N, C-alpha and C positions, 0 to 999 in steps of 0.2 A: 623409513619413513620420519616424518620430523614430527619434532614433538609440540602436542598442541601449542603451550606456551609460545614457540618461536614461529609458529605455525599463524597465530593469532596477529602477531605483530608485520608478518608478509602480510595477511588478507585485510588488516586494520589501515588503510591510505585512502584515501580520497578517492573512486572509482568509479563515476559517471557512467554509464553506456557510451560506448564511442572512444574515451580517450584512453591513453598510454597506459595510465595504471590500472584501467579495467583490461586490457590483454596480458597485461602483465602477472595480475592474478588470475586471470584464466590458466595459464602456461602453468603456475605453481599448483593449483586444482588438476590441472589433468597429471601433472607429474605424482601428486596424491594420489590420485585416483589409481595409474596406473600402477604404483608400488603394492596397489591392494589388489590387483590382477583383474582389473575393469579392461576391457576396450572403450576407449571415449571415441567420441563421435560428435562430429559439430555440428550445429542445426542454425545458419546464418540467416538472418531476418532482418526487415529495416524497422528502427523503434523511432517511432513518433511523439515528440512530446504533447501532443493533439491533446491529449486528455486534460492534462495540467493547464494548457490554455483556456478551454473549457470551464474550467473551474477559476480561474483569473478574470477571463471575460466577464462572466457570470457577476463574479463579485465584485469586480468594476460598477459595471452595469447596476447593480443596485445599491451599491454607497452614493454613486451618483444619483439616482434617481430618489431617492431616500433623501439625501442632503437639497435636492434641489426641490420636493415636495415642501418639505422640510422650512425652505428658505421662504418659498411662497404662503406659508400659513401666516410665516413670522410679520410677514411685509405686506400683511392683502390691503388691495387698494383696491377702488374701485375702480369696474370698466373689464371690459374683456383683455385685455394685454397680458397680465400677470396667469389666467388661465390658460394662455394660447402657449404662453412660455414654458409652462411647463407640460401641457401637452405635448410641445415639441421635444422637448428634454427626454423624458417618459418614453416615446416614439422611437426616438434615434438610440437609447441608450436598450432599452426591451428587442431593438433591433438588431443590438450592437448583440447581446445575449446570444440571440437566437442566431444570429449569422454564425456566430462563434459553434455553437453545436452542432451545427445543420451544414458545415464546412462551408458556406458563403465566404464569411472571412478564413481566409486561411492563416494557420498558426504560424507567425513572428519566429517561430525559434526552429531550428534546425534540427533535422534526424540524423540519426548517429546509424553504425552497424551493430547491431546485436549479434550475440554467439549464444546460445545456448549447450550447455554440456550435458551428452547422453552420455552413462557409463554403466554397459554391463559385462556379466562375466560369460567366457565361452562355452556355451552347452548349459547355460541356466535362462528355464523357463522363469519370467518375471511374475509373481502375483501380485507382489509391494514395492512403488516407487517411493524414494525418500527424498524428496524435493527438499530445495533451498535456493531461493536468488541471492548471485552474489556481488552486482553491483547494489552501488551505494547513491544517495543525491543529499545535496545541502539543501535547506532552503532559509528565510527569510525567521521563519519562526519554525517550533519545534511541533512537534506531534500533538503535544497537549496544546498549543497554543492553537494549531490548525481543529481542532475536534472542538474546542474554546469557539472558534469563528465559526465553525459550522454550528453549532447551537445557538449562539445570537444571532447568524443570517436567518434560520432556520423561524426561531421565535419571532423575531419580530416579522418577519414577513407573513408569517402564518397571523399574528396580529391583525396586521395592517390588511390581509384579506377578510378577519372578521369585519372591522371596520367597515372598510370598504362596502362589503355586502349587506352589513344592517343599513348604512350611507342611502343605498340602491333601495330597500325595501321601506324606508323615509322613516327609520328609526334612529336618526344621523347622532353623533356624537360630536359634539362640542369640537372644534377644529385645535385646539392648545390639547385635548387629554389626546392627540394622536401623533404628539412631538416623542414623548416616550419610545414610543414604539419605532417613530421613525428614525429616532438616535441610535438604537439597539439594531437596528437593520442597516444602517448608514456604517456602524462601525463594525460588525459582521462581516458585512461585504467588502469593507477596507480590507481588514486582514485579511479574507481570502485574498483579493486581489494581489496578496504580496507571495503568491505560490510559485512564481516561478524556480526553476530547479538553477542549483550550480554546483558545481565539482569542490564544495569545501567542507563535506564530513566526514571522518574515517569509518564508520560504518561500524562500529567494533559491536554492537548489538542488533542494528539494523544492516549486514544480516551477518557479519563473519561469525555472529555466534550460532546460528540456525546451520550453517554452512559446516563449521566443526561440528557441531550436532550429527550430521548426517554421517560423518565420516566414523563420529565416535560409537554411533547405532551400528556401523557398519563392522566397527573394529570388534564389537561386542556379538557377533554372529558368528555360525560356522562358514569357510568358505563356500559351502553350497547352498547358503541360505539364498530361496529365494525372491533376493531383493537385487532391484535395481537404482542409479541415481542418476535424478535429473536436477542439475543446478541453472537455471533460466537468469538470462540477461534481460533487461529493460523494465524491471519488475515496477521500478521509481517510477518511469514513463506513463504507466498505467496500464501492469501486465502485460503488458507487449511484448515478452518473451513466451508467454506463457499460455497467452492466448494465441498465438505464432504457432506453438509446435502443437494443440490441441487442434488448429487447424489445417493443419498440413499433415503432421504424422497422428492422429488419431486413432490409429492401430495401435498404437502403444498401450494405451491402455484399458483396451479391451478387457474383461473381465479381471480388472487390478484397483487396488485398493492405493490411495496415494494419502502419504503422510507429509504433508508440508510444513518446513519449521521458519518459524517467522520471530525474530526476537526473543531469547532465551537470556535474561537474566540472572545475575546470580541471587537477586533481592526478588521478592514478591512474588505471588500465587501462579499455580499452572491454570492456563484458559484451554480447552477445547473448542474452537470455530467450527462446529459443526456442518459441514457441506451437507453431507450424505453419510447416511448413517449406514453402518452394516456389522456383520461379526467380527471382521479386522478390527475398524474403528472404536467398536465396543470393548473391546478387549485391550486396548491401545488406551484408551481414554479413562477406563476403568483402572489397570494399571497406574497411567499416572495420579489418578486419585482427580484427574482436574474437574474446573467446574466449565458448564456444558452453555454453551451459546449458540441459539438460533441466527441470530442476528448482531452484528457488531456494524459500529460506524466507520470502519477501515478497509480500503482495499488490499486485498492480499491472493498470491496466485491460487490458492484454494478454489478460489472464486470460477478462475477459470477450467482450472483441472477438472473439478465437478462437472462440466457440460460432457467428459466423455468417460470418465472414470465410474467402476460401480462403486466405489466409497470413497469419501474424502474427508479429509480434518487438516486445518490449520492448528499446529501448538506453538502457543505465546506462555512467556513464561516473563513479568514485571510487575510493577503497578506505574501508580502516577508519578513517581518518580526517574521513571523508568521512559515514558512519554515526553519529560520535560528534557529529553537528551540527544532524542532522535531526529533526525535531520539536523541536526548541530554540531558545531566544530566539539563539542564536549564529548561526541560520542568515540571516545577513546580505549584503546586496547588498556590500559594503567587502570580503568574503573572495574575490569573482570578480572576473578578469581578465577573464573569457566566451572565453578562449581555446578551451577544451573545445569551447564552443558552436560556435564556428566551425570548427573541423578538423573535428568531426563533422559537421556540413551541411552542409559542402565536398565531403565523401566521400559522403556519403548524395545529395546531388544527383547526383555524377558518376555514380554505380551506375544510379540509378534509367532508366527506359526514356523515352525523350522521345516 
């Protein structure tokens, strides 16, 4: 078996779903699972970036609509022309967003061939699945930037909705007071419109660290432990791999607990994203001393796995500095010592039933 330091170097390369690096990393993972006594099966599916396209289209629609309404307020003149112009812009861009959401407007980015890896040991009845997505994704902004954009877009849109309702109720607010909220909504939408994925992030934290946590937990457990391994692909396209395996292989998850790892940094605290509780999940979360969250503004494979599993939790470790490198070229292997991976894996193994 390869040392974890060397293995991190092999895994932490740009590996968007469908690329050659993604295939190379998958071969490395099959080798490592095989060395640990697992029989590895491939589950193939088509990974579509449509979910990211919807976010991008909605952001663009919000940004242009808010900007157009703001320009109309600043350039108010008498007559119907400005109102008709703004109405047409609003209608066109809302149609653009709704068209992307409903599929009427097709995604302009190509789909990719995704491959999930499923590892089981012979004659082992699985009661716990250890999972971590093995693909990575680059974007024009980090995870922190995207969360900030979502907050801006939501705050601006919510305020504008309240102002619109007040206007309809005859309690209208002076037009200039709309401008700050229009600016906030436009800025948030403009940032979300930059969500197009590219293959430029090595993805050391997101999510080579999660994959290593799975392998480290396996190494800390006895060979006959009732655990299996699933390493989904296409998570960065909107949980495509996890959704596909739940849809097509739901029988794998009957009466099992899923422990999903997504981003295990050396720094920061441990967070448990509680998708579906139960005795195994509760024991693991207590053993980790993790903060429990029922809702987080992030998409993780555990959301999909929870639809089929008896119990499910996503384990993360990090902080704001972690989110500032996720999806960026700076998410490299040299910023990790793997102390977080080793500590999380040891506590997980100690908490699982033997």
